[in-house]
Legacy VTK file of the C-alpha trace (Angstrom):
# vtk DataFile Version 3.0
C-alpha trace
ASCII
DATASET POLYDATA
POINTS 642 float
35.906 -45.567 -47.723
32.148 -45.892 -47.283
32.344 -46.810 -43.821
34.590 -43.614 -42.998
32.110 -41.383 -44.882
29.287 -42.898 -43.058
31.087 -42.297 -39.833
31.680 -38.667 -40.632
28.055 -38.230 -41.732
26.983 -39.493 -38.336
29.166 -37.498 -36.411
28.047 -34.379 -38.343
24.475 -35.306 -37.758
25.137 -35.752 -34.092
26.971 -32.262 -33.849
24.008 -30.513 -35.895
21.551 -32.148 -33.336
23.899 -31.116 -30.370
24.156 -27.753 -31.518
20.151 -27.655 -32.235
19.519 -28.748 -28.613
22.046 -26.340 -27.214
20.479 -23.393 -29.115
17.161 -24.637 -27.925
18.312 -24.665 -24.351
20.077 -21.227 -24.610
16.706 -19.835 -25.976
14.584 -21.614 -23.266
16.653 -20.515 -20.240
17.210 -16.871 -21.469
14.314 -15.896 -23.509
11.377 -17.907 -22.617
8.609 -16.886 -22.437
9.589 -13.678 -23.823
5.911 -12.503 -23.936
4.554 -8.930 -23.933
2.393 -7.247 -21.338
-1.186 -8.510 -21.695
-3.459 -5.709 -22.785
-6.526 -7.491 -21.271
-5.010 -7.229 -17.847
-3.941 -3.699 -18.398
-7.732 -2.915 -19.083
-8.761 -4.594 -16.118
-6.580 -2.812 -13.981
-7.740 0.802 -15.548
-11.469 -0.313 -15.254
-10.892 -1.092 -11.620
-9.506 2.162 -10.764
-12.975 3.658 -11.947
-13.424 7.146 -13.108
-13.914 9.914 -10.767
-16.351 12.833 -10.863
-16.067 16.450 -9.817
-13.003 18.788 -9.447
-9.761 17.149 -9.486
-7.149 18.886 -6.910
-4.211 16.907 -7.175
-2.179 19.935 -8.688
-3.135 22.060 -5.755
-1.496 19.678 -3.469
1.874 20.962 -4.899
0.898 24.460 -3.650
2.378 24.678 -0.135
3.767 27.687 1.989
7.497 27.546 2.353
8.691 26.431 5.981
10.080 29.182 7.988
13.711 29.128 9.596
11.713 29.121 12.957
9.901 26.035 12.078
13.103 24.213 10.767
14.743 25.275 14.009
12.017 23.860 16.306
11.177 20.792 14.261
12.428 18.534 17.051
9.851 20.098 19.088
7.243 18.795 16.652
4.771 15.902 17.690
6.214 13.055 15.728
4.144 10.395 14.157
5.146 7.854 16.692
3.918 10.288 19.506
0.640 8.617 20.629
-0.359 11.717 22.925
0.197 14.861 21.085
-1.754 16.981 23.746
0.762 15.895 26.321
3.673 16.501 24.169
2.421 20.001 23.382
1.514 20.748 27.101
5.469 19.696 28.046
6.739 21.983 25.393
3.897 24.805 25.534
6.519 27.690 26.082
8.289 26.972 23.167
5.251 26.468 20.895
4.202 30.019 20.202
6.698 31.051 17.413
6.272 27.654 15.803
2.402 27.884 15.981
2.593 31.551 14.556
4.472 30.068 11.479
2.058 27.156 11.158
-0.841 29.755 10.793
0.307 30.594 7.385
-0.451 26.923 6.274
-4.210 27.164 7.118
-5.406 28.832 3.905
-3.775 26.495 1.827
-5.327 23.620 3.661
-8.719 25.051 3.535
-8.395 25.814 -0.168
-8.065 22.033 -0.480
-11.647 21.502 0.514
-13.202 22.973 -2.645
-11.736 19.724 -4.577
-13.791 16.570 -4.693
-10.722 14.228 -5.272
-7.198 14.046 -5.736
-5.757 11.774 -8.475
-2.788 12.067 -10.654
-2.732 12.420 -14.411
-1.480 9.131 -16.146
1.985 10.694 -16.799
2.411 11.744 -13.159
2.549 8.007 -11.922
6.068 7.945 -13.340
8.436 7.283 -10.499
10.732 9.615 -11.657
8.134 12.322 -11.701
7.716 14.639 -8.585
5.341 14.316 -5.972
3.376 16.474 -3.723
4.867 17.182 -0.219
2.319 16.090 2.319
4.466 17.212 5.221
2.026 20.214 6.022
-0.819 17.977 6.169
0.840 15.607 8.388
2.205 18.280 10.842
-0.962 20.373 10.974
-1.975 18.366 14.177
0.702 20.261 16.024
-1.115 23.473 15.454
-4.501 21.934 16.256
-2.977 20.274 19.631
-1.419 23.924 20.526
-4.710 25.644 19.841
-6.398 23.187 22.187
-4.418 23.521 24.921
-4.269 27.321 24.705
-8.158 27.469 24.653
-8.922 27.747 21.018
-11.044 24.547 21.434
-13.462 25.185 18.491
-10.656 26.094 15.986
-8.601 23.059 17.141
-11.645 20.636 16.578
-12.462 22.191 13.164
-8.739 21.756 11.985
-8.925 18.187 13.063
-12.125 17.446 11.126
-10.827 19.473 7.943
-7.725 17.261 7.892
-9.821 14.107 8.316
-12.093 15.169 5.543
-9.095 15.787 3.372
-7.636 12.449 4.143
-10.747 10.488 3.462
-11.058 12.148 0.028
-7.410 11.232 -0.603
-8.407 7.716 0.189
-11.415 7.890 -1.896
-9.563 9.241 -4.986
-7.781 5.856 -5.367
-4.910 7.531 -7.029
-1.382 6.310 -5.764
-0.868 3.511 -3.406
1.568 5.704 -1.510
-0.782 8.679 -1.104
-3.590 6.271 0.049
-1.479 4.820 2.600
-0.401 8.322 3.980
-3.856 9.471 4.080
-5.051 6.534 5.967
-2.224 6.949 8.621
-3.427 10.615 8.766
-7.038 9.643 9.561
-5.685 7.048 12.282
-3.547 9.713 13.950
-6.240 12.735 13.731
-9.172 10.459 15.200
-6.874 9.396 17.966
-6.051 13.234 18.575
-9.840 14.213 18.303
-11.066 11.436 20.744
-8.440 12.933 23.293
-9.680 16.424 22.924
-13.192 15.367 23.099
-12.391 13.471 26.335
-11.433 16.719 28.103
-14.800 18.587 26.978
-18.263 18.054 28.110
-20.011 15.777 25.825
-22.549 18.392 25.045
-20.191 20.681 23.356
-21.223 20.596 19.563
-19.008 18.768 16.973
-17.715 20.795 13.918
-20.034 20.601 11.012
-17.103 19.434 8.656
-17.198 16.019 10.844
-20.486 15.257 9.127
-18.854 13.946 5.909
-16.495 11.518 7.865
-18.781 8.375 6.889
-17.204 5.115 6.272
-16.071 4.383 2.813
-17.424 1.560 0.661
-14.966 -1.449 1.267
-14.050 -1.728 -2.437
-12.430 1.566 -2.086
-9.993 0.231 0.768
-8.788 -2.675 -1.616
-5.210 -2.504 -3.313
-6.746 -3.702 -6.610
-7.987 -0.059 -7.638
-4.444 1.185 -6.648
-2.811 -1.326 -8.964
-3.228 0.681 -12.208
-1.216 3.614 -10.752
1.478 1.177 -9.467
1.635 -0.547 -12.789
1.943 2.915 -14.672
4.584 3.929 -12.260
6.742 0.851 -13.131
5.919 0.664 -16.976
6.355 4.277 -18.038
9.964 4.569 -17.315
10.800 1.434 -19.099
8.825 2.229 -22.086
10.480 5.671 -22.503
14.019 3.873 -22.363
12.992 1.010 -24.716
13.414 3.072 -28.009
17.069 3.900 -26.606
17.643 0.412 -25.582
16.761 -1.141 -28.818
19.090 1.371 -30.623
22.085 0.417 -28.464
21.675 -3.400 -28.723
24.919 -4.321 -30.219
25.797 -7.657 -28.454
24.139 -10.867 -26.880
24.335 -9.368 -23.277
22.591 -6.351 -24.576
19.871 -8.563 -26.307
19.599 -10.574 -22.735
19.176 -7.479 -20.976
16.214 -6.154 -23.030
14.612 -9.750 -22.979
15.097 -9.750 -19.278
13.613 -6.417 -18.917
10.475 -7.344 -20.927
9.833 -10.395 -18.782
10.021 -8.351 -15.665
7.477 -5.803 -16.940
5.090 -8.634 -18.072
5.657 -10.604 -14.864
4.996 -7.219 -12.840
1.578 -6.562 -14.705
0.562 -10.182 -13.851
1.339 -9.984 -10.216
-0.681 -6.639 -9.716
-3.636 -8.086 -11.665
-3.809 -10.810 -8.862
-4.922 -8.009 -6.405
-8.230 -8.001 -8.520
-9.132 -11.611 -8.245
-12.566 -12.049 -7.036
-11.660 -14.017 -3.924
-9.454 -11.291 -2.824
-11.928 -8.490 -3.297
-14.819 -10.635 -1.459
-12.261 -11.004 1.450
-11.892 -7.231 1.536
-15.676 -6.759 1.581
-15.863 -9.005 4.777
-12.913 -6.876 6.350
-10.406 -9.761 6.012
-6.835 -9.007 5.124
-6.028 -11.234 2.262
-3.081 -11.083 -0.221
-2.733 -12.847 -3.452
-0.176 -15.945 -3.549
3.042 -15.516 -5.358
3.941 -18.118 -7.827
6.747 -20.647 -6.915
7.892 -20.511 -10.419
7.029 -16.885 -11.824
4.931 -17.510 -15.032
6.816 -14.935 -17.097
10.281 -15.241 -15.929
12.916 -17.227 -17.793
14.989 -19.612 -15.671
18.111 -17.372 -15.518
16.225 -13.933 -14.915
16.879 -14.074 -11.055
15.809 -10.257 -10.989
12.429 -11.136 -12.257
11.922 -14.206 -9.911
12.591 -12.138 -6.824
9.428 -10.303 -7.138
8.148 -7.347 -4.998
6.692 -6.500 -1.683
3.780 -8.333 -0.673
1.937 -4.916 0.498
0.643 -6.440 3.704
1.305 -3.101 5.659
-0.532 -0.951 2.969
-3.594 -3.308 2.947
-3.648 -3.087 6.730
-3.871 0.619 7.075
-6.308 0.820 4.374
-8.707 -1.549 6.054
-8.029 0.350 9.270
-9.478 3.491 7.761
-13.294 2.379 8.426
-12.169 0.915 11.789
-11.103 4.527 12.903
-14.212 6.394 11.142
-16.491 3.991 12.638
-15.128 4.731 16.073
-15.433 8.387 15.311
-19.128 7.902 14.476
-19.503 5.876 17.823
-17.686 8.615 19.624
-20.213 11.204 18.204
-23.119 9.250 19.325
-22.236 6.754 22.047
-25.859 5.902 22.658
-26.409 4.569 19.174
-26.322 0.745 18.704
-22.801 -0.465 18.499
-21.420 -2.118 15.540
-19.974 -5.647 15.687
-16.300 -5.753 17.406
-16.926 -2.385 19.291
-17.591 -2.135 22.927
-17.799 0.647 25.615
-16.087 -0.033 28.955
-14.833 2.029 31.623
-15.149 5.273 29.833
-13.352 3.913 26.926
-14.356 2.628 23.430
-12.644 -0.370 22.413
-12.194 -2.034 19.069
-9.459 -4.012 17.168
-7.343 -2.968 14.054
-5.304 -4.983 11.596
-1.650 -5.208 12.176
1.005 -3.772 9.879
3.298 -6.471 10.274
2.018 -9.881 9.195
3.273 -11.860 12.014
1.318 -9.920 14.603
-2.239 -10.577 15.612
-5.152 -8.055 15.651
-4.435 -5.170 17.731
-6.503 -3.662 20.558
-7.543 -0.032 20.549
-8.816 2.003 23.287
-10.208 5.517 22.617
-11.543 7.659 25.649
-15.182 8.656 25.584
-16.198 12.462 25.291
-16.006 13.947 28.647
-14.340 11.035 30.310
-11.001 13.023 31.015
-12.420 16.622 31.947
-9.832 18.412 34.152
-10.521 21.974 33.947
-10.112 22.623 30.267
-11.279 26.197 29.859
-12.719 27.294 26.657
-11.484 30.808 25.709
-13.961 33.141 23.848
-12.010 33.254 20.608
-14.636 35.455 19.095
-13.335 38.254 21.463
-9.739 37.468 22.294
-7.995 35.359 19.683
-4.846 33.718 21.321
-2.675 34.404 18.226
-3.934 37.858 17.064
-2.749 39.775 13.998
-0.376 41.814 16.349
1.006 38.742 18.100
1.733 37.258 14.607
3.669 40.453 13.854
5.375 40.342 17.160
6.544 36.692 16.900
7.589 37.341 13.059
9.823 40.199 14.265
11.464 38.113 16.947
12.153 35.377 14.525
13.598 37.757 11.997
15.891 39.205 14.490
16.982 35.910 15.691
17.173 34.013 12.478
17.375 36.371 9.676
14.418 37.175 7.052
11.752 34.611 7.186
9.446 33.984 4.226
6.468 36.070 4.202
3.069 34.425 4.986
1.828 34.729 1.468
4.809 33.234 -0.260
3.725 29.789 -1.497
5.918 27.374 -3.247
6.142 23.538 -3.614
7.742 22.144 -0.597
10.990 20.135 -2.134
10.608 16.415 -1.568
13.893 14.762 -0.662
15.516 13.653 -3.599
17.523 10.154 -4.322
19.734 9.278 -7.227
19.924 5.509 -7.878
22.815 3.940 -9.723
22.837 0.608 -10.919
25.956 -1.936 -11.068
27.865 -3.814 -13.834
25.864 -5.158 -16.650
22.609 -3.736 -15.319
20.220 -1.027 -16.425
18.089 1.564 -14.461
15.193 -1.052 -14.273
17.096 -3.090 -11.697
16.842 -0.260 -9.348
13.062 0.031 -9.886
11.995 -2.075 -6.772
14.015 0.055 -4.322
12.921 3.179 -5.883
9.277 2.184 -5.497
9.951 1.375 -1.749
11.744 4.769 -1.326
9.097 6.836 -3.480
6.333 5.333 -0.966
8.169 6.829 1.936
8.011 10.253 0.114
11.338 10.313 -1.798
11.682 11.513 -5.388
13.813 9.019 -7.193
15.873 9.280 -10.534
17.311 5.927 -11.663
19.981 6.447 -14.269
21.228 4.164 -17.099
24.775 4.402 -17.995
27.191 2.084 -20.094
28.987 0.094 -17.532
31.554 -1.362 -20.001
31.749 0.792 -23.050
33.459 3.897 -21.170
35.002 4.622 -17.997
33.162 5.874 -14.769
34.673 9.385 -15.362
33.204 9.643 -18.736
30.001 8.461 -17.604
29.580 10.830 -14.860
30.523 13.588 -17.282
28.007 12.497 -19.675
25.171 12.215 -17.016
26.139 15.208 -14.850
23.872 17.818 -16.417
20.653 15.637 -16.197
21.687 15.052 -12.171
22.063 18.501 -11.633
18.685 19.313 -13.455
17.094 16.670 -11.181
18.718 17.972 -7.942
17.339 21.645 -8.706
19.329 22.899 -5.582
17.645 20.560 -3.262
19.624 18.111 -1.033
20.438 15.178 -3.089
20.867 11.521 -1.574
22.311 8.616 -3.595
22.327 4.731 -3.551
24.784 2.934 -5.542
24.543 -0.892 -6.032
28.018 -2.567 -6.787
29.671 -0.485 -9.526
27.131 2.124 -8.851
28.795 3.061 -5.667
32.004 3.678 -7.472
30.259 5.765 -9.821
28.956 8.082 -7.011
32.720 8.517 -5.826
33.198 9.898 -9.460
30.235 12.105 -8.989
31.642 13.422 -5.721
34.801 14.241 -7.553
33.102 15.863 -10.420
30.335 17.882 -8.445
31.546 18.125 -4.749
28.997 20.955 -4.086
26.067 18.747 -5.207
26.818 15.908 -2.552
28.173 18.368 0.044
24.911 18.001 2.221
24.286 14.387 1.141
23.948 11.062 2.666
24.855 8.060 0.780
24.346 4.349 0.810
26.507 1.610 -1.290
25.045 -1.678 -1.651
27.777 -4.394 -2.109
30.380 -1.936 -3.605
34.088 -3.248 -3.691
35.501 0.077 -2.642
38.902 -1.392 -2.035
39.168 -3.197 -5.411
37.372 -6.505 -6.801
38.888 -9.894 -6.808
36.383 -10.962 -9.350
37.409 -7.813 -11.447
41.028 -8.688 -11.027
40.388 -12.229 -12.252
38.839 -10.853 -15.649
41.560 -8.754 -16.110
44.334 -11.574 -15.960
43.801 -12.682 -19.539
43.117 -10.626 -22.639
40.198 -12.447 -23.805
38.446 -11.882 -20.441
39.161 -8.027 -20.139
36.571 -7.197 -22.815
34.013 -8.771 -20.419
34.147 -6.284 -17.582
35.407 -3.458 -20.202
36.534 0.053 -18.960
34.959 -0.062 -15.576
38.214 -1.493 -14.282
39.930 1.781 -14.694
39.420 4.000 -11.588
36.833 1.677 -10.575
37.016 -1.908 -9.853
41.100 -1.591 -9.463
40.308 -0.002 -6.218
41.511 3.455 -7.441
38.280 5.298 -7.655
38.406 8.767 -6.372
38.589 9.380 -2.561
35.530 9.980 -0.536
34.848 12.853 1.747
34.314 11.474 5.219
32.223 14.843 6.133
29.509 13.106 3.910
28.049 10.215 5.804
28.231 7.132 3.686
26.742 3.768 4.932
28.252 0.691 3.250
25.889 -2.496 3.186
27.592 -6.001 2.351
25.756 -8.955 1.519
27.027 -12.430 3.282
25.090 -15.074 1.320
27.851 -16.573 -0.807
26.169 -17.252 -4.330
27.722 -15.910 -7.418
30.432 -15.718 -9.848
33.155 -15.303 -7.258
32.118 -18.229 -5.168
31.500 -20.277 -8.187
35.332 -19.573 -9.391
36.521 -20.014 -5.826
38.168 -16.538 -5.739
37.319 -16.054 -2.016
39.020 -17.950 0.996
36.921 -20.556 2.942
36.504 -18.283 5.740
36.228 -14.852 3.885
32.551 -13.526 4.202
31.241 -12.512 0.696
28.143 -12.165 -1.248
29.143 -14.443 -3.958
30.587 -11.537 -6.206
32.136 -9.110 -3.655
34.063 -9.868 -0.305
32.600 -8.152 2.794
36.283 -6.781 3.251
36.065 -5.158 -0.265
33.069 -3.133 0.913
34.710 -1.580 3.937
35.696 2.009 2.833
37.825 3.434 5.699
35.948 6.862 5.186
32.585 5.492 5.452
30.485 6.605 8.612
28.859 3.045 9.129
28.865 -0.604 7.902
26.147 -3.365 7.983
25.906 -6.903 6.800
22.780 -8.416 5.420
22.195 -12.357 4.811
21.641 -12.038 1.161
23.407 -12.374 -2.207
25.093 -9.563 -4.447
22.527 -9.332 -6.958
19.594 -9.546 -4.317
20.950 -6.669 -2.245
19.133 -4.052 -4.581
15.845 -5.810 -3.953
16.091 -6.514 -0.367
13.428 -5.208 2.016
15.654 -4.717 4.872
18.217 -2.970 2.633
15.325 -0.614 1.745
14.586 0.025 5.353
18.182 0.685 6.155
18.529 3.215 3.246
15.299 5.000 4.529
16.359 5.117 8.042
19.981 6.533 7.095
18.659 9.160 4.838
16.075 10.468 7.480
18.971 10.039 10.015
16.965 7.879 12.402
17.317 4.347 13.896
16.130 1.393 11.823
12.605 0.058 12.399
14.223 -3.280 13.863
16.969 -3.700 16.232
18.316 -6.262 14.020
19.076 -3.756 11.546
21.081 -1.454 13.579
24.222 -0.285 11.745
27.840 -0.424 12.975
29.000 3.238 13.504
32.595 3.861 13.421
LINES 1 643
642 0 1 2 3 4 5 6 7 8 9 10 11 12 13 14 15 16 17 18 19 20 21 22 23 24 25 26 27 28 29 30 31 32 33 34 35 36 37 38 39 40 41 42 43 44 45 46 47 48 49 50 51 52 53 54 55 56 57 58 59 60 61 62 63 64 65 66 67 68 69 70 71 72 73 74 75 76 77 78 79 80 81 82 83 84 85 86 87 88 89 90 91 92 93 94 95 96 97 98 99 100 101 102 103 104 105 106 107 108 109 110 111 112 113 114 115 116 117 118 119 120 121 122 123 124 125 126 127 128 129 130 131 132 133 134 135 136 137 138 139 140 141 142 143 144 145 146 147 148 149 150 151 152 153 154 155 156 157 158 159 160 161 162 163 164 165 166 167 168 169 170 171 172 173 174 175 176 177 178 179 180 181 182 183 184 185 186 187 188 189 190 191 192 193 194 195 196 197 198 199 200 201 202 203 204 205 206 207 208 209 210 211 212 213 214 215 216 217 218 219 220 221 222 223 224 225 226 227 228 229 230 231 232 233 234 235 236 237 238 239 240 241 242 243 244 245 246 247 248 249 250 251 252 253 254 255 256 257 258 259 260 261 262 263 264 265 266 267 268 269 270 271 272 273 274 275 276 277 278 279 280 281 282 283 284 285 286 287 288 289 290 291 292 293 294 295 296 297 298 299 300 301 302 303 304 305 306 307 308 309 310 311 312 313 314 315 316 317 318 319 320 321 322 323 324 325 326 327 328 329 330 331 332 333 334 335 336 337 338 339 340 341 342 343 344 345 346 347 348 349 350 351 352 353 354 355 356 357 358 359 360 361 362 363 364 365 366 367 368 369 370 371 372 373 374 375 376 377 378 379 380 381 382 383 384 385 386 387 388 389 390 391 392 393 394 395 396 397 398 399 400 401 402 403 404 405 406 407 408 409 410 411 412 413 414 415 416 417 418 419 420 421 422 423 424 425 426 427 428 429 430 431 432 433 434 435 436 437 438 439 440 441 442 443 444 445 446 447 448 449 450 451 452 453 454 455 456 457 458 459 460 461 462 463 464 465 466 467 468 469 470 471 472 473 474 475 476 477 478 479 480 481 482 483 484 485 486 487 488 489 490 491 492 493 494 495 496 497 498 499 500 501 502 503 504 505 506 507 508 509 510 511 512 513 514 515 516 517 518 519 520 521 522 523 524 525 526 527 528 529 530 531 532 533 534 535 536 537 538 539 540 541 542 543 544 545 546 547 548 549 550 551 552 553 554 555 556 557 558 559 560 561 562 563 564 565 566 567 568 569 570 571 572 573 574 575 576 577 578 579 580 581 582 583 584 585 586 587 588 589 590 591 592 593 594 595 596 597 598 599 600 601 602 603 604 605 606 607 608 609 610 611 612 613 614 615 616 617 618 619 620 621 622 623 624 625 626 627 628 629 630 631 632 633 634 635 636 637 638 639 640 641
């Protein structure tokens, strides 16, 4: 009897120890380290941004003239950002440019007005990636007007306009506000310096430079580092999560809710830690030497638990942004040399065969330093005639009225030149997948926001109610977000089926849309069917099976272009349970065949897993190209049109 009791006691002790071990392992793999963002790191990032002095003009960036029908109709005649010789482009289309240039004239007062401001920095709440951003389209397109004026003989006005835009670009970089705005301004400086050099090459060297160009001195190297921009990047990531946390905590009812909340905290803490690396002394010292150096990522992310794969994926390395910022001083230094070619040349610059030669940092890390050659003043003179603009302006008030009457007669009533409004930025709705929250779409939203899109990422209950009910619950918010502007959409996995319900509930809202789905099982889900086979499994996927994973979501309208992207790296619950055939391409959770909606306009496959699709940089490039209706940046990303 004693032996039996001893054996039972021993077994109970072993079971208690085993349960304790399993509980500890469960806690370690799911919750560890479970820390909060370090307040010291936040303070360091905030201090690195530095306080600005003077007049802040960020709000003025939202005030823009409306784009007329004539300009929209002639947008294909504008010199694109890829065009390296805008003067040649405008000369090739000179007969079509007068009407377009007449409309561009209305921009000038708004752009001149921006010169009164010393810097342009968002308020803290404006960093939220759901907040609207200014449209910089007018500032970027203004070089078309400058090029047209130059070839038409308004040489002085053309040069002054370029110098003004360069000054605004320099002040935007100096502001150290958002990463997107700084990189955009850096590219503006690059393109406008090139165009100004091409103009000066056709003029006698003794023609005076506009006084505005005197401000175009090189910037302190520390202002070109990514470090002072990381506080804004942190706020854009942290603010929407903080807003949602109170709601999340009230909704926590199950273990998977607790896990999601813990994972979100880990992602936030790791994100802060990664951004603080850009302020490391060795990184800043390299920037001082004009060296492109980026922080190394941790092999084992410090604040991510073993099973938090989203946290472990990390964000972009920002190589391209650091490159374009460092190149700002390369071009400003080149401009100073063009203004005074007889001055001693800085290291790395040389004059040869009527050109100024220097090198710039590549935007793709696999490329080496790139050689740049700008023509010297007077090197390309070929009879460029200067009009006496003080006596016979090429676009007079009478001419403007004639062009406007012609535009109205052909295209209907145009906006009056005094009508000012915020140019609407393209808007994107991002919808997450099963068991996820809006936080999972933040990396993609950040990439798209840097391309000029305004993003809204929604959190909806993926299991507790049907997709139809979720759409009905959030439709007013989606409609307010769209605000009568074209609404694009991206859905990951179940999120793509959510978008099909959204189309059924609000067809006019997506009528002029373009849509991308990432790993969406449009034709039904084998994994979903597996969990529907047994009663105890059904609670795992909840109500998303109905008119969703069962393959019976509302039909798609083929008139709305949809790109379906599928993953082909088989790692996930479906491959673990061996639900796919040995030769069946899949991403571990969804088979490629399940994603190929017949009504889709195009398909593409990426060598990545189901979860990683929403964080994949190639997927982000495809989304950006699809929404802009342009070819992807690399041939390998070409989509398969139907």
